[in-house]
C-alpha positions in Angstrom: 0.0 0.0 0.1 1.2 3.4 -0.9 1.0 6.7 1.1 -1.3 8.2 -1.5 -4.0 5.7 -0.8 -7.3 6.9 0.7 -9.1 5.6 3.8 -12.6 4.7 2.8 -14.0 2.5 5.8 -13.2 2.1 9.4 -14.6 -0.2 12.0 -13.6 -1.7 15.3 -14.9 -5.0 13.9 -12.0 -6.5 11.8 -14.5 -9.2 10.3 -16.7 -6.2 9.0 -13.7 -4.5 7.4 -12.8 -8.0 5.8 -16.4 -8.4 4.4 -16.2 -4.8 2.9 -12.8 -5.6 1.3 -14.4 -8.8 -0.1 -17.3 -6.6 -1.5 -14.9 -4.3 -3.1 -13.0 -7.3 -4.7 -16.2 -8.7 -6.2 -16.6 -5.3 -7.8 -13.0 -5.1 -9.3 -11.8 -2.6 -6.8 -8.2 -3.0 -5.2 -8.1 -2.4 -1.4 -5.9 -2.8 1.6 -6.6 -3.4 5.4 -4.7 -1.8 8.0 -5.3 -3.3 11.4 -4.5 -1.0 14.4 -5.0 -2.9 17.6 -4.7 -1.3 21.0 -1.3 -2.0 22.4 -2.8 -2.9 25.8 -5.8 -4.8 24.5 -5.1 -6.2 21.1 -8.8 -7.2 20.6 -9.7 -3.5 20.9 -8.7 -1.0 18.1 -9.6 -0.2 14.6 -9.2 -1.6 11.2 -9.1 0.5 8.3 -9.9 0.1 4.5 -7.9 1.8 2.0 -7.9 2.1 -1.8 -6.3 4.0 -4.6 -7.3 7.6 -5.1 -8.9 7.0 -8.6 -11.0 4.1 -7.0 -12.0 6.0 -3.9 -15.3 7.5 -5.1 -16.5 4.3 -6.6 -15.4 2.2 -3.7 -17.4 4.3 -1.2 -20.4 4.2 -3.6 -20.2 0.3 -3.7 -19.8 0.1 0.2 -22.8 2.4 0.8 -24.9 0.3 -1.7 -24.0 -2.8 0.3 -24.7 -1.5 3.7 -21.3 -0.4 4.9 -21.8 3.1 6.0 
């Protein structure tokens, strides 16, 4: 993942982020998950989903249409 990628979805539930990533893959959109667990309690924290700047708008629309808001 490059520094220019855009964050399009965040959740404290890693499985939800993985499902969102799968929806994007099914629609031909490349994405990448960055998991940011809490240092004291790893089960807490956030997972973030990123995509390329040119795919960001389409990815957000696909996620919205599939209930990931």
